[in-house]
mmCIF file of the N, C-alpha and C atoms, coordinates in Angstrom:
data_MODEL
# 
_entry.id   MODEL 
# 
loop_
_atom_site.group_PDB 
_atom_site.id 
_atom_site.type_symbol 
_atom_site.label_atom_id 
_atom_site.label_alt_id 
_atom_site.label_comp_id 
_atom_site.label_asym_id 
_atom_site.label_entity_id 
_atom_site.label_seq_id 
_atom_site.pdbx_PDB_ins_code 
_atom_site.Cartn_x 
_atom_site.Cartn_y 
_atom_site.Cartn_z 
_atom_site.occupancy 
_atom_site.B_iso_or_equiv 
_atom_site.pdbx_formal_charge 
_atom_site.auth_seq_id 
_atom_site.auth_comp_id 
_atom_site.auth_asym_id 
_atom_site.auth_atom_id 
_atom_site.pdbx_PDB_model_num 
ATOM 1   N N  . MET A 1 1  ? 73.186 67.344 194.584 1.00 0.00 ? 1  MET A N  1 
ATOM 2   C CA . MET A 1 1  ? 73.163 68.154 196.318 1.00 0.00 ? 1  MET A CA 1 
ATOM 3   C C  . MET A 1 1  ? 71.785 67.118 197.016 1.00 0.00 ? 1  MET A C  1 
ATOM 4   N N  . ASP A 1 2  ? 72.888 67.219 198.430 1.00 0.00 ? 2  ASP A N  1 
ATOM 5   C CA . ASP A 1 2  ? 72.210 66.001 199.519 1.00 0.00 ? 2  ASP A CA 1 
ATOM 6   C C  . ASP A 1 2  ? 71.599 67.180 200.098 1.00 0.00 ? 2  ASP A C  1 
ATOM 7   N N  . SER A 1 3  ? 72.066 68.936 200.462 1.00 0.00 ? 3  SER A N  1 
ATOM 8   C CA . SER A 1 3  ? 71.020 68.870 201.209 1.00 0.00 ? 3  SER A CA 1 
ATOM 9   C C  . SER A 1 3  ? 72.135 70.653 201.083 1.00 0.00 ? 3  SER A C  1 
ATOM 10  N N  . ALA A 1 4  ? 71.322 71.974 202.045 1.00 0.00 ? 4  ALA A N  1 
ATOM 11  C CA . ALA A 1 4  ? 72.365 72.853 202.462 1.00 0.00 ? 4  ALA A CA 1 
ATOM 12  C C  . ALA A 1 4  ? 72.435 73.330 204.158 1.00 0.00 ? 4  ALA A C  1 
ATOM 13  N N  . THR A 1 5  ? 73.204 73.553 204.328 1.00 0.00 ? 5  THR A N  1 
ATOM 14  C CA . THR A 1 5  ? 72.398 73.775 206.375 1.00 0.00 ? 5  THR A CA 1 
ATOM 15  C C  . THR A 1 5  ? 73.425 75.683 206.135 1.00 0.00 ? 5  THR A C  1 
ATOM 16  N N  . VAL A 1 6  ? 72.699 76.369 206.277 1.00 0.00 ? 6  VAL A N  1 
ATOM 17  C CA . VAL A 1 6  ? 72.933 77.844 207.253 1.00 0.00 ? 6  VAL A CA 1 
ATOM 18  C C  . VAL A 1 6  ? 74.337 77.450 208.173 1.00 0.00 ? 6  VAL A C  1 
ATOM 19  N N  . PHE A 1 7  ? 74.949 78.468 208.804 1.00 0.00 ? 7  PHE A N  1 
ATOM 20  C CA . PHE A 1 7  ? 76.457 78.113 209.604 1.00 0.00 ? 7  PHE A CA 1 
ATOM 21  C C  . PHE A 1 7  ? 75.934 79.610 210.408 1.00 0.00 ? 7  PHE A C  1 
ATOM 22  N N  . ASN A 1 8  ? 76.050 81.144 209.762 1.00 0.00 ? 8  ASN A N  1 
ATOM 23  C CA . ASN A 1 8  ? 75.503 82.017 210.368 1.00 0.00 ? 8  ASN A CA 1 
ATOM 24  C C  . ASN A 1 8  ? 74.903 82.557 209.299 1.00 0.00 ? 8  ASN A C  1 
ATOM 25  N N  . GLU A 1 9  ? 74.368 83.938 209.132 1.00 0.00 ? 9  GLU A N  1 
ATOM 26  C CA . GLU A 1 9  ? 74.163 84.820 208.195 1.00 0.00 ? 9  GLU A CA 1 
ATOM 27  C C  . GLU A 1 9  ? 75.299 85.204 207.569 1.00 0.00 ? 9  GLU A C  1 
ATOM 28  N N  . TYR A 1 10 ? 76.519 84.816 207.189 1.00 0.00 ? 10 TYR A N  1 
ATOM 29  C CA . TYR A 1 10 ? 77.557 85.189 206.212 1.00 0.00 ? 10 TYR A CA 1 
ATOM 30  C C  . TYR A 1 10 ? 78.112 83.937 206.065 1.00 0.00 ? 10 TYR A C  1 
ATOM 31  N N  . MET A 1 11 ? 78.082 82.717 206.117 1.00 0.00 ? 11 MET A N  1 
ATOM 32  C CA . MET A 1 11 ? 77.971 81.512 204.617 1.00 0.00 ? 11 MET A CA 1 
ATOM 33  C C  . MET A 1 11 ? 76.905 80.456 205.249 1.00 0.00 ? 11 MET A C  1 
ATOM 34  N N  . ILE A 1 12 ? 77.244 79.623 203.350 1.00 0.00 ? 12 ILE A N  1 
ATOM 35  C CA . ILE A 1 12 ? 75.817 79.141 203.521 1.00 0.00 ? 12 ILE A CA 1 
ATOM 36  C C  . ILE A 1 12 ? 76.683 77.819 203.016 1.00 0.00 ? 12 ILE A C  1 
ATOM 37  N N  . THR A 1 13 ? 76.875 76.399 203.957 1.00 0.00 ? 13 THR A N  1 
ATOM 38  C CA . THR A 1 13 ? 76.767 75.212 203.299 1.00 0.00 ? 13 THR A CA 1 
ATOM 39  C C  . THR A 1 13 ? 76.763 74.199 201.651 1.00 0.00 ? 13 THR A C  1 
ATOM 40  N N  . TYR A 1 14 ? 76.756 73.862 201.066 1.00 0.00 ? 14 TYR A N  1 
ATOM 41  C CA . TYR A 1 14 ? 76.016 72.498 200.440 1.00 0.00 ? 14 TYR A CA 1 
ATOM 42  C C  . TYR A 1 14 ? 77.036 71.480 200.802 1.00 0.00 ? 14 TYR A C  1 
ATOM 43  N N  . HIS A 1 15 ? 76.173 70.660 200.433 1.00 0.00 ? 15 HIS A N  1 
ATOM 44  C CA . HIS A 1 15 ? 76.299 69.569 200.376 1.00 0.00 ? 15 HIS A CA 1 
ATOM 45  C C  . HIS A 1 15 ? 75.932 68.512 199.763 1.00 0.00 ? 15 HIS A C  1 
ATOM 46  N N  . TYR A 1 16 ? 76.879 67.487 198.958 1.00 0.00 ? 16 TYR A N  1 
ATOM 47  C CA . TYR A 1 16 ? 77.076 66.711 197.867 1.00 0.00 ? 16 TYR A CA 1 
ATOM 48  C C  . TYR A 1 16 ? 77.618 65.284 197.575 1.00 0.00 ? 16 TYR A C  1 
ATOM 49  N N  . THR A 1 17 ? 76.913 64.479 196.821 1.00 0.00 ? 17 THR A N  1 
ATOM 50  C CA . THR A 1 17 ? 77.882 63.429 196.856 1.00 0.00 ? 17 THR A CA 1 
ATOM 51  C C  . THR A 1 17 ? 77.553 62.910 196.077 1.00 0.00 ? 17 THR A C  1 
ATOM 52  N N  . ILE A 1 18 ? 79.162 62.926 195.542 1.00 0.00 ? 18 ILE A N  1 
ATOM 53  C CA . ILE A 1 18 ? 78.955 62.053 194.105 1.00 0.00 ? 18 ILE A CA 1 
ATOM 54  C C  . ILE A 1 18 ? 79.129 61.254 194.000 1.00 0.00 ? 18 ILE A C  1 
ATOM 55  N N  . HIS A 1 19 ? 78.629 60.691 193.106 1.00 0.00 ? 19 HIS A N  1 
ATOM 56  C CA . HIS A 1 19 ? 77.819 58.896 192.907 1.00 0.00 ? 19 HIS A CA 1 
ATOM 57  C C  . HIS A 1 19 ? 78.389 57.882 192.016 1.00 0.00 ? 19 HIS A C  1 
ATOM 58  N N  . THR A 1 20 ? 79.104 58.200 191.525 1.00 0.00 ? 20 THR A N  1 
ATOM 59  C CA . THR A 1 20 ? 79.603 57.573 190.394 1.00 0.00 ? 20 THR A CA 1 
ATOM 60  C C  . THR A 1 20 ? 81.682 57.232 190.872 1.00 0.00 ? 20 THR A C  1 
ATOM 61  N N  . VAL A 1 21 ? 81.946 57.843 191.615 1.00 0.00 ? 21 VAL A N  1 
ATOM 62  C CA . VAL A 1 21 ? 83.464 57.346 192.368 1.00 0.00 ? 21 VAL A CA 1 
ATOM 63  C C  . VAL A 1 21 ? 83.947 57.431 193.758 1.00 0.00 ? 21 VAL A C  1 
ATOM 64  N N  . SER A 1 22 ? 85.103 57.217 194.111 1.00 0.00 ? 22 SER A N  1 
ATOM 65  C CA . SER A 1 22 ? 85.551 56.353 195.458 1.00 0.00 ? 22 SER A CA 1 
ATOM 66  C C  . SER A 1 22 ? 86.449 57.592 196.139 1.00 0.00 ? 22 SER A C  1 
ATOM 67  N N  . ASN A 1 23 ? 86.372 57.714 196.632 1.00 0.00 ? 23 ASN A N  1 
ATOM 68  C CA . ASN A 1 23 ? 87.923 58.492 197.121 1.00 0.00 ? 23 ASN A CA 1 
ATOM 69  C C  . ASN A 1 23 ? 89.259 58.008 196.944 1.00 0.00 ? 23 ASN A C  1 
ATOM 70  N N  . LYS A 1 24 ? 88.787 56.479 197.442 1.00 0.00 ? 24 LYS A N  1 
ATOM 71  C CA . LYS A 1 24 ? 90.033 55.290 196.806 1.00 0.00 ? 24 LYS A CA 1 
ATOM 72  C C  . LYS A 1 24 ? 90.827 55.984 195.442 1.00 0.00 ? 24 LYS A C  1 
ATOM 73  N N  . ASP A 1 25 ? 90.167 55.742 194.859 1.00 0.00 ? 25 ASP A N  1 
ATOM 74  C CA . ASP A 1 25 ? 90.215 55.965 193.194 1.00 0.00 ? 25 ASP A CA 1 
ATOM 75  C C  . ASP A 1 25 ? 90.201 57.993 192.186 1.00 0.00 ? 25 ASP A C  1 
ATOM 76  N N  . LEU A 1 26 ? 90.459 58.454 193.750 1.00 0.00 ? 26 LEU A N  1 
ATOM 77  C CA . LEU A 1 26 ? 90.713 60.092 193.120 1.00 0.00 ? 26 LEU A CA 1 
ATOM 78  C C  . LEU A 1 26 ? 92.093 60.265 193.630 1.00 0.00 ? 26 LEU A C  1 
ATOM 79  N N  . ASP A 1 27 ? 92.671 60.902 193.398 1.00 0.00 ? 27 ASP A N  1 
ATOM 80  C CA . ASP A 1 27 ? 93.553 62.126 193.390 1.00 0.00 ? 27 ASP A CA 1 
ATOM 81  C C  . ASP A 1 27 ? 92.699 62.711 194.769 1.00 0.00 ? 27 ASP A C  1 
ATOM 82  N N  . LEU A 1 28 ? 93.134 63.071 195.655 1.00 0.00 ? 28 LEU A N  1 
ATOM 83  C CA . LEU A 1 28 ? 92.368 63.974 196.477 1.00 0.00 ? 28 LEU A CA 1 
ATOM 84  C C  . LEU A 1 28 ? 92.718 65.467 196.351 1.00 0.00 ? 28 LEU A C  1 
ATOM 85  N N  . VAL A 1 29 ? 94.140 65.400 196.112 1.00 0.00 ? 29 VAL A N  1 
ATOM 86  C CA . VAL A 1 29 ? 94.408 66.874 196.031 1.00 0.00 ? 29 VAL A CA 1 
ATOM 87  C C  . VAL A 1 29 ? 93.881 67.721 194.987 1.00 0.00 ? 29 VAL A C  1 
ATOM 88  N N  . LYS A 1 30 ? 94.099 66.543 193.516 1.00 0.00 ? 30 LYS A N  1 
ATOM 89  C CA . LYS A 1 30 ? 94.313 67.331 192.461 1.00 0.00 ? 30 LYS A CA 1 
ATOM 90  C C  . LYS A 1 30 ? 93.077 67.721 192.420 1.00 0.00 ? 30 LYS A C  1 
ATOM 91  N N  . PHE A 1 31 ? 91.414 66.858 192.551 1.00 0.00 ? 31 PHE A N  1 
ATOM 92  C CA . PHE A 1 31 ? 89.718 66.629 193.484 1.00 0.00 ? 31 PHE A CA 1 
ATOM 93  C C  . PHE A 1 31 ? 89.304 67.257 193.490 1.00 0.00 ? 31 PHE A C  1 
ATOM 94  N N  . LYS A 1 32 ? 90.434 68.834 194.428 1.00 0.00 ? 32 LYS A N  1 
ATOM 95  C CA . LYS A 1 32 ? 89.851 69.393 195.116 1.00 0.00 ? 32 LYS A CA 1 
ATOM 96  C C  . LYS A 1 32 ? 89.905 70.737 194.265 1.00 0.00 ? 32 LYS A C  1 
ATOM 97  N N  . ALA A 1 33 ? 92.151 70.929 194.339 1.00 0.00 ? 33 ALA A N  1 
ATOM 98  C CA . ALA A 1 33 ? 92.500 72.423 193.165 1.00 0.00 ? 33 ALA A CA 1 
ATOM 99  C C  . ALA A 1 33 ? 90.745 72.467 192.031 1.00 0.00 ? 33 ALA A C  1 
ATOM 100 N N  . GLY A 1 34 ? 90.360 71.506 191.170 1.00 0.00 ? 34 GLY A N  1 
ATOM 101 C CA . GLY A 1 34 ? 89.753 71.229 190.423 1.00 0.00 ? 34 GLY A CA 1 
ATOM 102 C C  . GLY A 1 34 ? 88.601 71.888 190.205 1.00 0.00 ? 34 GLY A C  1 
ATOM 103 N N  . MET A 1 35 ? 88.256 71.274 191.590 1.00 0.00 ? 35 MET A N  1 
ATOM 104 C CA . MET A 1 35 ? 86.445 72.077 192.946 1.00 0.00 ? 35 MET A CA 1 
ATOM 105 C C  . MET A 1 35 ? 86.691 73.286 192.812 1.00 0.00 ? 35 MET A C  1 
ATOM 106 N N  . GLN A 1 36 ? 87.170 73.495 193.401 1.00 0.00 ? 36 GLN A N  1 
ATOM 107 C CA . GLN A 1 36 ? 88.067 74.553 193.643 1.00 0.00 ? 36 GLN A CA 1 
ATOM 108 C C  . GLN A 1 36 ? 87.699 75.986 193.235 1.00 0.00 ? 36 GLN A C  1 
ATOM 109 N N  . SER A 1 37 ? 89.140 75.758 192.030 1.00 0.00 ? 37 SER A N  1 
ATOM 110 C CA . SER A 1 37 ? 88.542 76.974 191.225 1.00 0.00 ? 37 SER A CA 1 
ATOM 111 C C  . SER A 1 37 ? 87.644 76.300 190.803 1.00 0.00 ? 37 SER A C  1 
ATOM 112 N N  . ALA A 1 38 ? 86.851 75.885 190.143 1.00 0.00 ? 38 ALA A N  1 
ATOM 113 C CA . ALA A 1 38 ? 85.336 76.313 189.529 1.00 0.00 ? 38 ALA A CA 1 
ATOM 114 C C  . ALA A 1 38 ? 84.819 77.042 189.858 1.00 0.00 ? 38 ALA A C  1 
ATOM 115 N N  . MET A 1 39 ? 84.462 76.548 190.743 1.00 0.00 ? 39 MET A N  1 
ATOM 116 C CA . MET A 1 39 ? 83.384 76.940 192.253 1.00 0.00 ? 39 MET A CA 1 
ATOM 117 C C  . MET A 1 39 ? 83.432 78.688 192.726 1.00 0.00 ? 39 MET A C  1 
ATOM 118 N N  . SER A 1 40 ? 85.136 78.526 192.406 1.00 0.00 ? 40 SER A N  1 
ATOM 119 C CA . SER A 1 40 ? 85.414 80.420 192.894 1.00 0.00 ? 40 SER A CA 1 
ATOM 120 C C  . SER A 1 40 ? 84.752 81.509 192.077 1.00 0.00 ? 40 SER A C  1 
ATOM 121 N N  . GLU A 1 41 ? 85.689 80.529 190.960 1.00 0.00 ? 41 GLU A N  1 
ATOM 122 C CA . GLU A 1 41 ? 84.822 81.360 188.988 1.00 0.00 ? 41 GLU A CA 1 
ATOM 123 C C  . GLU A 1 41 ? 83.884 81.520 189.212 1.00 0.00 ? 41 GLU A C  1 
ATOM 124 N N  . LYS A 1 42 ? 82.529 80.324 189.113 1.00 0.00 ? 42 LYS A N  1 
ATOM 125 C CA . LYS A 1 42 ? 81.276 81.100 189.436 1.00 0.00 ? 42 LYS A CA 1 
ATOM 126 C C  . LYS A 1 42 ? 80.631 81.587 190.313 1.00 0.00 ? 42 LYS A C  1 
ATOM 127 N N  . TYR A 1 43 ? 81.273 81.630 191.479 1.00 0.00 ? 43 TYR A N  1 
ATOM 128 C CA . TYR A 1 43 ? 80.612 82.807 192.580 1.00 0.00 ? 43 TYR A CA 1 
ATOM 129 C C  . TYR A 1 43 ? 80.907 83.785 191.956 1.00 0.00 ? 43 TYR A C  1 
ATOM 130 N N  . LYS A 1 44 ? 82.124 83.808 191.385 1.00 0.00 ? 44 LYS A N  1 
ATOM 131 C CA . LYS A 1 44 ? 82.925 85.146 190.940 1.00 0.00 ? 44 LYS A CA 1 
ATOM 132 C C  . LYS A 1 44 ? 81.753 85.948 190.034 1.00 0.00 ? 44 LYS A C  1 
ATOM 133 N N  . THR A 1 45 ? 81.611 84.908 188.830 1.00 0.00 ? 45 THR A N  1 
ATOM 134 C CA . THR A 1 45 ? 80.895 85.726 187.594 1.00 0.00 ? 45 THR A CA 1 
ATOM 135 C C  . THR A 1 45 ? 79.318 85.157 187.333 1.00 0.00 ? 45 THR A C  1 
ATOM 136 N N  . ASP A 1 46 ? 78.760 83.829 188.181 1.00 0.00 ? 46 ASP A N  1 
ATOM 137 C CA . ASP A 1 46 ? 77.460 83.435 187.568 1.00 0.00 ? 46 ASP A CA 1 
ATOM 138 C C  . ASP A 1 46 ? 76.869 84.722 188.119 1.00 0.00 ? 46 ASP A C  1 
ATOM 139 N N  . PRO A 1 47 ? 75.457 84.772 187.443 1.00 0.00 ? 47 PRO A N  1 
ATOM 140 C CA . PRO A 1 47 ? 74.434 85.996 187.957 1.00 0.00 ? 47 PRO A CA 1 
ATOM 141 C C  . PRO A 1 47 ? 74.058 85.397 188.973 1.00 0.00 ? 47 PRO A C  1 
ATOM 142 N N  . GLN A 1 48 ? 73.307 84.027 188.980 1.00 0.00 ? 48 GLN A N  1 
ATOM 143 C CA . GLN A 1 48 ? 72.985 83.730 190.043 1.00 0.00 ? 48 GLN A CA 1 
ATOM 144 C C  . GLN A 1 48 ? 73.618 83.810 191.317 1.00 0.00 ? 48 GLN A C  1 
ATOM 145 N N  . PHE A 1 49 ? 74.979 83.960 192.419 1.00 0.00 ? 49 PHE A N  1 
ATOM 146 C CA . PHE A 1 49 ? 75.868 84.172 192.918 1.00 0.00 ? 49 PHE A CA 1 
ATOM 147 C C  . PHE A 1 49 ? 75.737 85.529 193.700 1.00 0.00 ? 49 PHE A C  1 
ATOM 148 N N  . LYS A 1 50 ? 74.870 86.371 192.529 1.00 0.00 ? 50 LYS A N  1 
ATOM 149 C CA . LYS A 1 50 ? 75.503 88.455 192.227 1.00 0.00 ? 50 LYS A CA 1 
ATOM 150 C C  . LYS A 1 50 ? 74.678 88.552 193.860 1.00 0.00 ? 50 LYS A C  1 
ATOM 151 N N  . ILE A 1 51 ? 73.444 87.584 194.253 1.00 0.00 ? 51 ILE A N  1 
ATOM 152 C CA . ILE A 1 51 ? 72.673 88.200 195.747 1.00 0.00 ? 51 ILE A CA 1 
ATOM 153 C C  . ILE A 1 51 ? 73.680 87.754 197.395 1.00 0.00 ? 51 ILE A C  1 
ATOM 154 N N  . TYR A 1 52 ? 74.597 86.801 196.745 1.00 0.00 ? 52 TYR A N  1 
ATOM 155 C CA . TYR A 1 52 ? 75.285 86.445 197.498 1.00 0.00 ? 52 TYR A CA 1 
ATOM 156 C C  . TYR A 1 52 ? 77.663 87.532 197.881 1.00 0.00 ? 52 TYR A C  1 
ATOM 157 N N  . ARG A 1 53 ? 77.531 87.538 197.477 1.00 0.00 ? 53 ARG A N  1 
ATOM 158 C CA . ARG A 1 53 ? 78.729 88.378 196.614 1.00 0.00 ? 53 ARG A CA 1 
ATOM 159 C C  . ARG A 1 53 ? 78.403 90.229 197.491 1.00 0.00 ? 53 ARG A C  1 
ATOM 160 N N  . ASP A 1 54 ? 77.016 90.925 196.571 1.00 0.00 ? 54 ASP A N  1 
ATOM 161 C CA . ASP A 1 54 ? 76.087 91.667 197.536 1.00 0.00 ? 54 ASP A CA 1 
ATOM 162 C C  . ASP A 1 54 ? 76.348 91.752 198.700 1.00 0.00 ? 54 ASP A C  1 
ATOM 163 N N  . ASN A 1 55 ? 75.894 90.354 198.881 1.00 0.00 ? 55 ASN A N  1 
ATOM 164 C CA . ASN A 1 55 ? 75.713 90.298 200.902 1.00 0.00 ? 55 ASN A CA 1 
ATOM 165 C C  . ASN A 1 55 ? 76.995 89.590 202.063 1.00 0.00 ? 55 ASN A C  1 
ATOM 166 N N  . ASN A 1 56 ? 78.291 89.454 200.822 1.00 0.00 ? 56 ASN A N  1 
ATOM 167 C CA . ASN A 1 56 ? 79.552 89.258 201.361 1.00 0.00 ? 56 ASN A CA 1 
ATOM 168 C C  . ASN A 1 56 ? 79.193 87.206 201.961 1.00 0.00 ? 56 ASN A C  1 
ATOM 169 N N  . ILE A 1 57 ? 78.819 87.375 201.996 1.00 0.00 ? 57 ILE A N  1 
ATOM 170 C CA . ILE A 1 57 ? 77.690 85.771 201.794 1.00 0.00 ? 57 ILE A CA 1 
ATOM 171 C C  . ILE A 1 57 ? 78.973 84.439 201.191 1.00 0.00 ? 57 ILE A C  1 
ATOM 172 N N  . ALA A 1 58 ? 79.789 84.048 202.446 1.00 0.00 ? 58 ALA A N  1 
ATOM 173 C CA . ALA A 1 58 ? 80.347 82.602 201.571 1.00 0.00 ? 58 ALA A CA 1 
ATOM 174 C C  . ALA A 1 58 ? 79.493 81.950 201.261 1.00 0.00 ? 58 ALA A C  1 
ATOM 175 N N  . VAL A 1 59 ? 80.344 80.487 200.374 1.00 0.00 ? 59 VAL A N  1 
ATOM 176 C CA . VAL A 1 59 ? 79.569 78.983 200.193 1.00 0.00 ? 59 VAL A CA 1 
ATOM 177 C C  . VAL A 1 59 ? 80.724 78.019 200.860 1.00 0.00 ? 59 VAL A C  1 
ATOM 178 N N  . ALA A 1 60 ? 80.479 77.692 200.704 1.00 0.00 ? 60 ALA A N  1 
ATOM 179 C CA . ALA A 1 60 ? 81.442 76.672 201.338 1.00 0.00 ? 60 ALA A CA 1 
ATOM 180 C C  . ALA A 1 60 ? 80.365 75.351 200.531 1.00 0.00 ? 60 ALA A C  1 
ATOM 181 N N  . TYR A 1 61 ? 81.824 74.184 200.308 1.00 0.00 ? 61 TYR A N  1 
ATOM 182 C CA . TYR A 1 61 ? 81.194 73.280 199.941 1.00 0.00 ? 61 TYR A CA 1 
ATOM 183 C C  . TYR A 1 61 ? 82.081 71.639 200.351 1.00 0.00 ? 61 TYR A C  1 
ATOM 184 N N  . ASP A 1 62 ? 80.917 70.655 200.184 1.00 0.00 ? 62 ASP A N  1 
ATOM 185 C CA . ASP A 1 62 ? 81.067 69.865 201.381 1.00 0.00 ? 62 ASP A CA 1 
ATOM 186 C C  . ASP A 1 62 ? 81.178 68.275 200.356 1.00 0.00 ? 62 ASP A C  1 
ATOM 187 N N  . TYR A 1 63 ? 82.063 67.512 199.730 1.00 0.00 ? 63 TYR A N  1 
ATOM 188 C CA . TYR A 1 63 ? 81.397 66.706 198.981 1.00 0.00 ? 63 TYR A CA 1 
ATOM 189 C C  . TYR A 1 63 ? 82.177 65.021 199.502 1.00 0.00 ? 63 TYR A C  1 
ATOM 190 N N  . LYS A 1 64 ? 81.532 64.309 198.402 1.00 0.00 ? 64 LYS A N  1 
ATOM 191 C CA . LYS A 1 64 ? 81.598 62.910 200.167 1.00 0.00 ? 64 LYS A CA 1 
ATOM 192 C C  . LYS A 1 64 ? 81.715 61.726 198.177 1.00 0.00 ? 64 LYS A C  1 
ATOM 193 N N  . ASP A 1 65 ? 82.032 60.964 198.833 1.00 0.00 ? 65 ASP A N  1 
ATOM 194 C CA . ASP A 1 65 ? 81.789 60.137 197.760 1.00 0.00 ? 65 ASP A CA 1 
ATOM 195 C C  . ASP A 1 65 ? 80.870 59.164 197.782 1.00 0.00 ? 65 ASP A C  1 
ATOM 196 N N  . LYS A 1 66 ? 80.439 58.221 196.700 1.00 0.00 ? 66 LYS A N  1 
ATOM 197 C CA . LYS A 1 66 ? 79.685 56.933 196.729 1.00 0.00 ? 66 LYS A CA 1 
ATOM 198 C C  . LYS A 1 66 ? 79.049 56.572 197.763 1.00 0.00 ? 66 LYS A C  1 
ATOM 199 N N  . THR A 1 67 ? 79.792 55.825 198.993 1.00 0.00 ? 67 THR A N  1 
ATOM 200 C CA . THR A 1 67 ? 80.013 55.523 200.199 1.00 0.00 ? 67 THR A CA 1 
ATOM 201 C C  . THR A 1 67 ? 80.128 55.969 201.664 1.00 0.00 ? 67 THR A C  1 
ATOM 202 N N  . GLY A 1 68 ? 79.733 57.546 200.958 1.00 0.00 ? 68 GLY A N  1 
ATOM 203 C CA . GLY A 1 68 ? 79.751 58.825 202.553 1.00 0.00 ? 68 GLY A CA 1 
ATOM 204 C C  . GLY A 1 68 ? 81.319 59.189 203.160 1.00 0.00 ? 68 GLY A C  1 
ATOM 205 N N  . GLY A 1 69 ? 82.373 58.464 202.032 1.00 0.00 ? 69 GLY A N  1 
ATOM 206 C CA . GLY A 1 69 ? 83.764 59.351 202.722 1.00 0.00 ? 69 GLY A CA 1 
ATOM 207 C C  . GLY A 1 69 ? 84.051 60.354 201.990 1.00 0.00 ? 69 GLY A C  1 
ATOM 208 N N  . PHE A 1 70 ? 84.379 60.975 202.844 1.00 0.00 ? 70 PHE A N  1 
ATOM 209 C CA . PHE A 1 70 ? 85.085 62.349 202.734 1.00 0.00 ? 70 PHE A CA 1 
ATOM 210 C C  . PHE A 1 70 ? 86.279 62.047 201.024 1.00 0.00 ? 70 PHE A C  1 
ATOM 211 N N  . LEU A 1 71 ? 85.703 63.324 200.240 1.00 0.00 ? 71 LEU A N  1 
ATOM 212 C CA . LEU A 1 71 ? 86.482 63.796 199.308 1.00 0.00 ? 71 LEU A CA 1 
ATOM 213 C C  . LEU A 1 71 ? 86.879 65.080 199.107 1.00 0.00 ? 71 LEU A C  1 
ATOM 214 N N  . CYS A 1 72 ? 86.195 66.394 199.625 1.00 0.00 ? 72 CYS A N  1 
ATOM 215 C CA . CYS A 1 72 ? 87.319 67.543 199.938 1.00 0.00 ? 72 CYS A CA 1 
ATOM 216 C C  . CYS A 1 72 ? 85.306 69.004 200.436 1.00 0.00 ? 72 CYS A C  1 
ATOM 217 N N  . TYR A 1 73 ? 86.387 69.328 200.699 1.00 0.00 ? 73 TYR A N  1 
ATOM 218 C CA . TYR A 1 73 ? 85.459 70.607 201.566 1.00 0.00 ? 73 TYR A CA 1 
ATOM 219 C C  . TYR A 1 73 ? 86.608 71.743 201.475 1.00 0.00 ? 73 TYR A C  1 
ATOM 220 N N  . PHE A 1 74 ? 85.814 73.137 201.077 1.00 0.00 ? 74 PHE A N  1 
ATOM 221 C CA . PHE A 1 74 ? 86.760 73.749 201.053 1.00 0.00 ? 74 PHE A CA 1 
ATOM 222 C C  . PHE A 1 74 ? 85.224 75.151 200.843 1.00 0.00 ? 74 PHE A C  1 
ATOM 223 N N  . ILE A 1 75 ? 85.934 76.312 200.994 1.00 0.00 ? 75 ILE A N  1 
ATOM 224 C CA . ILE A 1 75 ? 85.322 77.950 200.745 1.00 0.00 ? 75 ILE A CA 1 
ATOM 225 C C  . ILE A 1 75 ? 85.838 78.806 200.176 1.00 0.00 ? 75 ILE A C  1 
ATOM 226 N N  . VAL A 1 76 ? 83.808 79.031 199.315 1.00 0.00 ? 76 VAL A N  1 
ATOM 227 C CA . VAL A 1 76 ? 84.871 80.532 197.884 1.00 0.00 ? 76 VAL A CA 1 
ATOM 228 C C  . VAL A 1 76 ? 83.966 82.107 198.177 1.00 0.00 ? 76 VAL A C  1 
ATOM 229 N N  . GLY A 1 77 ? 84.798 82.826 198.298 1.00 0.00 ? 77 GLY A N  1 
ATOM 230 C CA . GLY A 1 77 ? 84.021 83.973 198.145 1.00 0.00 ? 77 GLY A CA 1 
ATOM 231 C C  . GLY A 1 77 ? 84.036 84.620 200.236 1.00 0.00 ? 77 GLY A C  1 
ATOM 232 N N  . GLU A 1 78 ? 85.518 84.135 200.705 1.00 0.00 ? 78 GLU A N  1 
ATOM 233 C CA . GLU A 1 78 ? 85.351 84.312 202.013 1.00 0.00 ? 78 GLU A CA 1 
ATOM 234 C C  . GLU A 1 78 ? 86.452 86.043 201.963 1.00 0.00 ? 78 GLU A C  1 
ATOM 235 N N  . LYS A 1 79 ? 85.876 86.459 202.842 1.00 0.00 ? 79 LYS A N  1 
ATOM 236 C CA . LYS A 1 79 ? 87.121 87.808 203.271 1.00 0.00 ? 79 LYS A CA 1 
ATOM 237 C C  . LYS A 1 79 ? 88.053 87.971 203.964 1.00 0.00 ? 79 LYS A C  1 
# 
């Protein structure tokens, strides 16, 4: 994780760089679908996310590749 930013009282964004991949080497649609599914499930079930769930706080994920190129962005926990 590179950093986290607070958009407002109802959303936090986690910024990640994946240093082992290039966006040219990935199927970005499949990458996003897999990551979004995994993180959505984690949001729903992981005890560490309970505070977010209880307070209706959405979590956004912003992924970049090893050169800073865009991989994907998505939000979980949105109502």
